[in-house]
C-alpha positions as CSV (number, residue, x, y, z in Angstrom):
1,X,100.9,96.9,74.4
2,X,99.7,97.1,78.0
3,X,101.2,100.6,78.2
4,X,100.1,101.9,74.8
5,X,96.4,101.2,75.1
6,X,95.8,103.4,78.2
7,X,97.8,106.1,76.5
8,X,95.6,105.9,73.4
9,X,92.5,106.0,75.5
10,X,93.7,108.9,77.6
11,X,94.2,110.9,74.5
12,X,90.7,110.2,73.0
13,X,89.0,113.0,75.0
14,X,91.3,115.5,73.3
15,X,90.3,114.5,69.8
16,X,87.6,116.9,68.9
17,X,88.5,120.5,69.8
18,X,90.7,120.8,66.7
19,X,87.8,119.7,64.5
20,X,85.5,122.3,66.1
21,X,88.1,125.0,65.5
22,X,88.6,123.7,62.0
23,X,85.0,124.6,61.1
24,X,86.3,128.2,61.0
25,X,88.5,127.2,58.1
26,X,85.7,125.8,56.0
27,X,83.1,128.4,56.7
28,X,81.3,130.3,53.9
29,X,84.0,133.0,53.9
30,X,86.6,130.4,52.9
31,X,84.2,129.0,50.2
32,X,83.8,132.5,48.8
33,X,87.5,133.4,48.8
34,X,88.7,130.1,47.5
35,X,86.2,129.9,44.6
36,X,86.7,133.6,43.8
37,X,90.5,133.0,43.7
38,X,90.1,130.1,41.4
39,X,87.6,131.9,39.2
40,X,89.7,135.0,38.8
41,X,93.3,133.8,38.8
42,X,93.1,130.1,38.0
43,X,95.4,128.0,40.2
44,X,97.9,130.9,40.7
45,X,96.9,131.4,44.4
46,X,96.8,127.8,45.3
47,X,100.0,128.3,47.3
48,X,98.2,130.9,49.4
49,X,95.7,128.2,50.6
50,X,98.5,125.7,51.4
51,X,100.7,128.3,53.2
52,X,97.8,129.8,55.3
53,X,96.6,126.3,56.2
54,X,100.1,125.5,57.6
55,X,100.2,128.8,59.5
56,X,96.7,128.2,60.9
57,X,97.8,124.8,62.1
58,X,100.7,126.3,64.1
59,X,98.5,129.0,65.6
60,X,95.8,126.5,66.6
61,X,98.3,124.3,68.3
62,X,99.7,127.2,70.3
63,X,96.1,128.2,71.3
64,X,95.3,124.7,72.5
65,X,98.7,124.4,74.2
66,X,98.1,127.6,76.2
67,X,94.7,126.3,77.4
68,X,96.1,122.9,78.3
69,X,99.1,124.2,80.2
70,X,97.5,127.2,82.0
71,X,94.0,125.9,82.4
72,X,92.8,129.2,81.1
73,X,91.7,130.5,77.7
74,X,93.7,133.2,75.9
75,X,91.1,135.9,76.8
76,X,91.1,134.8,80.5
77,X,94.9,135.1,80.6
78,X,94.6,138.5,79.0
79,X,91.8,139.6,81.4
80,X,94.1,138.8,84.3
81,X,97.0,140.9,82.9
82,X,95.2,144.0,81.5
83,X,93.9,147.1,83.2
84,X,90.1,147.7,83.1
85,X,90.4,150.2,80.3
86,X,92.7,148.0,78.2
87,X,90.5,145.0,78.8
88,X,87.4,146.7,77.6
89,X,89.2,148.0,74.5
90,X,90.5,144.5,73.8
91,X,86.9,143.2,74.1
92,X,85.6,145.8,71.8
93,X,87.9,144.8,68.9
94,X,87.2,141.1,69.6
95,X,83.4,141.9,69.5
96,X,83.8,143.5,66.0
97,X,85.6,140.3,64.9
98,X,82.7,138.2,66.3
99,X,80.0,140.3,64.6
100,X,81.9,140.2,61.3
101,X,82.3,136.4,61.6
102,X,78.6,136.1,62.3
103,X,77.8,138.1,59.2
104,X,79.9,135.8,56.9
105,X,78.4,132.7,58.3
106,X,74.8,133.8,58.3
107,X,75.3,135.0,54.7
108,X,76.6,131.6,53.7
109,X,73.6,129.8,55.2
110,X,71.2,132.3,53.6
111,X,72.8,131.8,50.1
112,X,72.6,128.0,50.5
113,X,68.9,128.1,51.5
114,X,68.3,130.3,48.5
115,X,70.0,127.8,46.2
116,X,68.3,124.8,47.7
117,X,64.7,126.2,48.2
118,X,64.6,129.6,46.5
119,X,64.1,131.3,49.9
120,X,64.8,135.1,50.0
121,X,68.2,135.8,51.5
122,X,66.8,137.6,54.5
123,X,64.5,134.7,55.3
124,X,67.4,132.3,54.9
125,X,69.6,134.4,57.2
126,X,66.9,134.2,59.9
127,X,66.6,130.4,59.5
128,X,70.3,130.0,59.7
129,X,70.4,132.0,62.9
130,X,67.6,130.0,64.5
131,X,69.1,126.6,63.6
132,X,72.5,127.5,64.8
133,X,71.0,128.7,68.1
134,X,69.4,125.2,68.5
135,X,72.9,123.7,68.0
136,X,74.2,125.9,70.9
137,X,71.3,124.9,73.1
138,X,72.2,121.3,72.3
139,X,75.7,122.1,73.6
140,X,74.5,123.6,76.8
141,X,72.1,120.7,77.5
142,X,73.8,117.7,76.1
143,X,77.4,118.7,76.9
144,X,80.5,119.7,75.0
145,X,81.3,116.2,73.6
146,X,77.9,115.8,71.9
147,X,78.3,119.3,70.4
148,X,81.7,118.3,69.1
149,X,80.3,115.1,67.6
150,X,77.6,117.1,65.8
151,X,80.1,119.6,64.5
152,X,82.4,116.8,63.2
153,X,79.4,115.2,61.4
154,X,78.7,118.6,59.8
155,X,82.4,118.8,58.8
156,X,82.1,115.5,57.0
157,X,79.0,116.8,55.1
158,X,81.0,119.9,54.2
159,X,83.9,117.9,52.9
160,X,81.7,115.6,50.8
161,X,79.7,118.5,49.4
162,X,82.7,120.6,48.4
163,X,85.1,117.9,47.3
164,X,82.7,115.8,45.2
165,X,82.9,118.1,42.2
166,X,86.7,117.9,42.1
167,X,86.5,114.1,42.2
168,X,84.3,114.2,39.1
169,X,86.6,116.7,37.3
170,X,90.1,116.3,38.7
171,X,92.7,119.0,37.9
172,X,95.7,118.5,35.7
173,X,99.2,118.1,37.1
174,X,100.2,121.3,35.3
175,X,97.5,123.2,37.2
176,X,98.7,121.9,40.5
177,X,102.4,122.5,39.8
178,X,101.7,126.1,38.6
179,X,99.7,126.8,41.7
180,X,102.2,125.6,44.3
181,X,104.8,128.0,43.0
182,X,104.4,131.3,44.9
183,X,103.3,134.2,42.8
184,X,100.7,136.9,42.4
185,X,98.3,137.9,39.6
186,X,99.0,141.6,39.8
187,X,98.0,144.2,42.4
188,X,94.3,143.3,42.0
189,X,94.9,139.9,43.6
190,X,96.2,141.5,46.9
191,X,92.6,142.1,48.2
192,X,91.8,138.5,47.7
193,X,95.0,137.3,49.2
194,X,94.3,139.3,52.4
195,X,90.8,137.9,52.4
196,X,92.1,134.3,52.0
197,X,94.5,134.9,54.9
198,X,91.8,136.3,57.1
199,X,89.5,133.5,56.2
200,X,92.0,130.8,57.1
201,X,94.0,132.1,60.1
202,X,90.8,133.4,61.9
203,X,91.0,135.3,65.2
204,X,87.9,133.9,66.8
205,X,89.2,130.3,66.2
206,X,92.2,131.2,68.3
207,X,90.1,132.4,71.2
208,X,87.8,129.4,70.9
209,X,90.5,126.6,70.7
210,X,92.2,127.8,73.9
211,X,88.9,127.7,75.7
212,X,88.0,124.2,74.4
213,X,91.3,122.8,75.5
214,X,91.6,124.4,79.0
215,X,89.4,121.9,80.8
216,X,90.7,118.7,79.1
217,X,92.1,116.2,81.6
218,X,94.3,116.6,84.6
219,X,97.5,118.7,84.3
220,X,99.2,117.4,87.5
221,X,101.4,114.8,85.8
222,X,104.2,115.9,83.4
223,X,103.8,112.6,81.5
224,X,100.0,113.2,81.3
225,X,100.5,116.7,80.0
226,X,103.1,115.5,77.4
227,X,100.6,112.9,76.2
228,X,97.8,115.4,75.9
229,X,100.0,117.8,73.9
230,X,100.9,115.0,71.5
231,X,97.3,114.1,71.1
232,X,96.5,117.7,70.5
233,X,99.1,118.0,67.8
234,X,97.5,115.0,66.1
235,X,94.0,116.5,66.5
236,X,95.1,119.8,65.0
237,X,97.1,118.2,62.2
238,X,94.2,115.9,61.1
239,X,91.6,118.7,61.3
240,X,93.6,121.2,59.5
241,X,94.6,118.7,56.8
242,X,90.9,118.1,56.1
243,X,90.1,121.8,56.1
244,X,93.0,122.6,53.8
245,X,92.1,119.8,51.4
246,X,88.5,121.2,51.2
247,X,89.8,124.7,50.4
248,X,92.3,123.4,47.8
249,X,89.5,121.4,46.2
250,X,87.3,124.5,46.0
251,X,90.0,126.6,44.4
252,X,91.0,123.9,41.9
253,X,87.4,123.2,41.0
254,X,86.8,126.9,40.2
255,X,90.1,127.1,38.3
256,X,89.8,123.9,36.3
257,X,86.4,122.4,35.6
258,X,84.6,125.7,35.9
259,X,87.0,127.8,33.9
260,X,85.3,130.0,31.3
261,X,82.0,130.0,33.2
262,X,80.5,133.4,33.9
263,X,79.7,134.8,37.3
264,X,82.0,132.6,39.3
265,X,82.7,135.5,41.6
266,X,79.4,134.7,43.3
267,X,78.5,131.5,45.2
268,X,75.3,131.4,43.2
269,X,77.2,131.6,40.0
270,X,79.5,128.8,41.2
271,X,76.5,126.6,42.0
272,X,75.0,127.3,38.6
273,X,78.3,126.5,36.8
274,X,78.6,123.2,38.7
275,X,75.1,122.3,37.6
276,X,75.9,123.2,34.0
277,X,79.3,121.5,33.8
278,X,79.0,118.5,36.2
279,X,75.2,118.1,36.6
280,X,72.5,118.9,39.1
281,X,73.6,116.2,41.6
282,X,77.0,117.8,42.2
283,X,75.4,121.2,42.4
284,X,73.0,119.9,45.1
285,X,76.0,118.5,47.0
286,X,77.7,121.9,46.8
287,X,74.6,123.7,48.1
288,X,74.2,121.1,51.0
289,X,77.9,121.5,51.9
290,X,77.5,125.3,51.9
291,X,74.4,125.0,54.2
292,X,76.3,122.7,56.6
293,X,79.2,125.2,56.5
294,X,76.9,128.1,57.4
295,X,75.1,126.3,60.2
296,X,78.2,124.8,61.9
297,X,80.3,127.9,61.5
298,X,77.6,130.2,62.9
299,X,77.2,127.9,66.0
300,X,81.0,127.7,66.5
301,X,81.4,131.5,66.0
302,X,78.8,132.3,68.6
303,X,80.4,129.9,71.0
304,X,83.7,131.8,70.5
305,X,81.9,135.1,71.0
306,X,80.3,133.9,74.2
307,X,83.7,132.8,75.6
308,X,85.3,136.2,74.7
309,X,82.5,138.2,76.3
310,X,82.4,136.1,79.5
311,X,86.1,136.3,79.9
312,X,86.7,140.0,79.1
313,X,83.5,141.5,80.6
314,X,83.7,139.1,83.6
315,X,80.1,138.2,83.4
316,X,78.1,135.3,81.9
317,X,75.8,136.2,79.1
318,X,72.9,133.8,78.3
319,X,73.5,132.1,74.9
320,X,70.2,133.5,73.5
321,X,71.4,137.0,74.3
322,X,74.8,136.3,72.9
323,X,73.1,134.9,69.7
324,X,71.2,138.2,69.3
325,X,74.3,140.3,69.7
326,X,75.8,138.8,66.5
327,X,72.6,137.9,64.6
328,X,70.9,141.3,64.7
329,X,73.9,143.2,63.1
330,X,74.4,140.3,60.6
331,X,70.7,140.5,59.5
332,X,70.9,144.3,59.3
333,X,74.0,144.2,57.1
334,X,72.4,141.4,55.1
335,X,69.5,143.7,54.2
336,X,72.0,146.3,52.9
337,X,74.4,144.0,51.1
338,X,74.0,144.5,47.3
339,X,76.3,141.5,46.4
340,X,76.3,138.9,49.2
341,X,79.4,137.1,48.0
342,X,81.5,140.2,47.7
343,X,80.3,141.1,51.2
344,X,81.5,137.7,52.3
345,X,85.0,138.3,50.9
346,X,85.0,141.8,52.4
347,X,84.2,140.3,55.9
348,X,87.3,138.1,55.7
349,X,89.4,141.2,55.1
350,X,88.1,142.7,58.3
351,X,89.0,139.4,60.1
352,X,92.6,139.8,58.7
353,X,92.8,143.2,60.5
354,X,91.6,141.6,63.7
355,X,94.1,138.7,63.6
356,X,97.2,140.5,65.1
357,X,95.2,141.3,68.2
358,X,94.9,137.5,68.8
359,X,98.2,136.4,67.4
360,X,100.6,138.7,69.2
361,X,99.4,138.1,72.7
362,X,99.3,134.3,72.0
363,X,102.9,134.3,70.9
364,X,104.1,136.5,73.8
365,X,102.3,134.3,76.4
366,X,103.3,130.9,75.0
367,X,106.9,132.2,74.9
368,X,107.0,133.1,78.6
369,X,108.4,130.7,81.0
370,X,106.5,132.3,83.9
371,X,103.2,131.4,82.0
372,X,104.1,128.1,80.4
373,X,106.7,126.7,82.7
374,X,108.7,123.8,81.1
375,X,106.2,123.9,78.1
376,X,107.4,127.3,76.9
377,X,107.8,127.5,73.2
378,X,111.0,126.3,71.5
379,X,112.8,129.2,69.9
380,X,112.1,127.8,66.4
381,X,108.4,127.6,67.2
382,X,108.4,131.2,68.5
383,X,110.3,132.3,65.4
384,X,107.8,130.5,63.1
385,X,104.9,132.1,65.0
386,X,106.4,135.5,64.7
387,X,106.7,134.9,61.0
388,X,103.0,134.3,60.8
389,X,102.3,137.5,62.7
390,X,104.7,139.4,60.4
391,X,102.8,138.1,57.4
392,X,99.5,139.2,58.9
393,X,100.8,142.7,59.8
394,X,102.5,143.0,56.4
395,X,99.5,142.2,54.4
396,X,97.3,144.5,56.4
397,X,99.8,147.3,56.0
398,X,100.1,146.8,52.2
399,X,96.4,146.7,51.8
400,X,95.9,149.9,53.8
401,X,98.6,151.6,51.7
402,X,97.2,150.5,48.4
403,X,93.6,151.5,49.4
404,X,94.5,154.9,50.8
405,X,97.1,155.9,48.2
């Protein structure tokens, strides 16, 4: 016991980064894709949520592992290995990902404020941007740990808001069993599958998690590093289990209790259907969960964008300026979006195309002994990670083919 207590305490500081990264997996884009999947295809695509959550867990662990072992984020390692031209090109694609992420999250917050208070979507988007900026200022002034605690609290609110409806109307065993068997609902479901993949295995979360982990604890002791890696695995496993459960609950809720309702392709329609089927209290919880999702995800996404910009442009950008870089395009696109929920799903498809640019370097780097030393990936881990990358590239290729042909 005298040995186990210090070990437990030494791991405590590492509990948190996985939960911050997990916000990316319960953001408004996930809400939109999960509910749309349930509304259109019942529980048929449940296996996609389960599989992508497992893939995301592996990717997040590798990102944190890279940061812990090297003391650098993924983008910092890339910066040191790329030429100036390649580094700027890599930053440009990462910036597109950051802007797209910001669009999805601001949209989610705007829709939630419209549902809760009847605010116009544009006004709600501006409020979401301002509040998320306050969260980032809190991080800069109060420190990373306080920021993590606030994000974890928001994650709890998100979980309660989105899972409550499923508790009131649980799915049947038949629905669950039919959903865990891999299958598609025709070619039309492919767009949504790609969006679900992009919404779950998100590129900006890869960049962020490696940054959050890089400064955690000393790395001089092999035993200390081994302990930190074990704690990180637990952190990622718990966080991704919660995120996966939320997305599963959303899909099953739309597929089961809300089946037959009209306009479930939109978040507003889902909210109205919950109110009609389960009551106003559950609809209120859903809207509150969506608002917490938008606020937390916007702050986390901007944090990731700031890390990417600072690393690849080799300059520190004030958080207010960083906020404007993603907020202004998001508000501009928000004013042009005819169907906010469809725009949300479309943004996740863009993220799916940005994912290989984060995945492939991450796998290559964590598989190199000159980078990771004794903590280089096991061959089975590398094979599994390449499997995730192959799925990402394959889905992107198929979607391109079906769109252009």
